[in-house]
C-alpha positions as CSV (number, residue, x, y, z in Angstrom):
1,M,117.5,-52.9,133.2
2,L,117.6,-54.0,136.7
3,G,117.5,-57.7,135.0
4,L,120.5,-56.9,133.3
5,N,122.4,-56.3,136.4
6,Q,121.1,-59.2,138.4
7,E,122.6,-61.3,135.2
8,H,125.8,-59.8,135.6
9,E,126.6,-59.9,139.1
10,R,125.7,-64.0,138.9
11,D,128.1,-64.2,136.1
12,E,130.5,-62.1,138.3
13,G,129.8,-64.8,141.2
14,S,130.8,-67.8,139.1
15,M,134.1,-66.4,138.2
16,T,134.8,-65.6,141.9
17,L,134.3,-69.5,142.6
18,L,136.8,-70.2,139.8
19,T,139.4,-67.8,141.2
20,M,139.3,-69.2,144.8
21,P,142.8,-71.0,145.4
22,A,141.1,-73.8,147.0
23,V,138.8,-74.2,144.3
24,Q,142.0,-74.0,141.7
25,A,144.0,-76.6,144.0
26,L,141.0,-79.1,143.7
27,V,140.7,-78.8,140.0
28,F,144.5,-79.4,139.8
29,V,144.2,-82.3,142.1
30,L,141.3,-83.8,139.9
31,G,143.3,-83.6,136.9
32,C,146.3,-85.1,138.0
33,A,143.9,-87.8,139.3
34,L,142.3,-88.2,135.9
35,I,146.1,-88.1,133.9
36,H,147.5,-90.7,136.1
37,A,144.5,-93.0,135.9
38,A,144.4,-92.5,131.8
39,R,148.2,-93.2,131.9
40,A,147.3,-96.5,133.8
41,H,144.8,-98.0,131.1
42,A,146.7,-96.6,128.6
43,A,149.9,-99.0,129.4
44,A,147.2,-102.3,130.1
45,L,145.3,-101.4,126.7
46,A,148.7,-101.4,125.0
47,R,149.9,-104.4,126.2
48,V,146.4,-105.9,125.5
49,L,147.1,-104.7,121.8
50,T,150.3,-106.1,121.5
51,E,149.3,-109.4,122.5
52,A,146.5,-109.5,119.8
53,A,149.1,-108.0,117.4
54,L,151.4,-110.8,117.9
55,L,149.0,-113.8,118.0
56,L,147.6,-112.6,114.4
57,A,151.1,-112.3,113.0
58,V,151.4,-115.9,114.2
59,L,148.3,-117.2,112.7
60,L,149.2,-115.4,109.7
61,L,152.5,-117.3,109.2
62,V,151.0,-120.7,110.4
63,S,148.2,-120.2,107.7
64,A,150.8,-119.2,105.0
65,A,152.5,-122.4,105.9
66,V,149.7,-124.4,105.8
67,N,148.8,-123.2,102.2
68,A,152.1,-123.9,101.0
69,A,152.4,-127.7,102.3
70,V,148.8,-128.1,100.7
71,E,150.0,-126.4,97.4
72,A,153.2,-128.6,97.7
73,T,151.3,-131.8,98.2
74,L,148.5,-131.7,96.2
75,G,149.7,-129.5,93.3
76,G,148.1,-126.8,91.7
77,T,148.6,-122.6,91.4
78,G,146.2,-121.6,94.0
79,P,144.5,-122.7,97.5
80,Y,141.3,-123.9,96.4
81,D,142.5,-126.1,93.2
82,A,142.5,-129.0,95.0
83,I,138.5,-128.5,96.0
84,V,137.7,-128.1,92.5
85,A,139.1,-131.4,91.7
86,L,137.3,-132.8,94.3
87,D,134.1,-131.5,92.5
88,A,134.7,-132.7,88.8
89,P,132.6,-136.0,87.7
């Protein structure tokens, strides 16, 4: 029975630590700092992802233009028709 009372007293001690105004203020300030840091990193990450998406879109358009030019110059219906024609004896 004595062991249960000691455990109960230890639980009350940890709960009173979180109810102290200084600890609450510290947790609030740490939470605000965490949110501020996350927003700063999110803005930087969004900028990098936007630039990567724009670069991929430009590369896709250039690839499509080159593919269309090759098909118009060499004829054929697919991008690999010219390669097959070069392999033929």
